Phi, psi and omega in degrees: 000134176256126177253121179249102186211125183276347177268111184305320181295319179292319178299317179294317178299312179298315181298317179294311182298316180288329175297321176298333179272003175098002180278139168271126186240154169227133181246140174226156188247003179212165187294314181299315178294325179298314181295316179295313181296321180298319180290323180282318188278327182058059185291155174284330182213147173240129172256117190240122171283130182277346183252070181262152176283153173074317180219125187285161181303316179301324178293317178297318180301313180299318179295315179294323177298325178286314184282328184227070191299331184263000185277127177297138178242114177259132188252134172263123180243144177283164180300334179290347184243030184261006178294151179303319180299320178295320179295316179296315178300320178296316178296323178292331177286341180119007177293146177270332180198000000 
């Protein structure tokens, strides 16, 4: 599992919790590294923060959908992105959850 999260404490929390559930995780903190790691690592699942610095989550999502078409993408959204319209737009972009 690849975790793309720019907040180190949140990335560590996710990695620890998912590790307890048996997942092998790799965490990265920015979009460029996420795209590179996804291609090299070949994760079964990607957990993607949509509020990344320098390159936004939707752009990363589109790139990952192209490079890894069958990999589930689970999205972490900030409270600013919790409107129903944002959720629908995300699903239309290719988010799995």
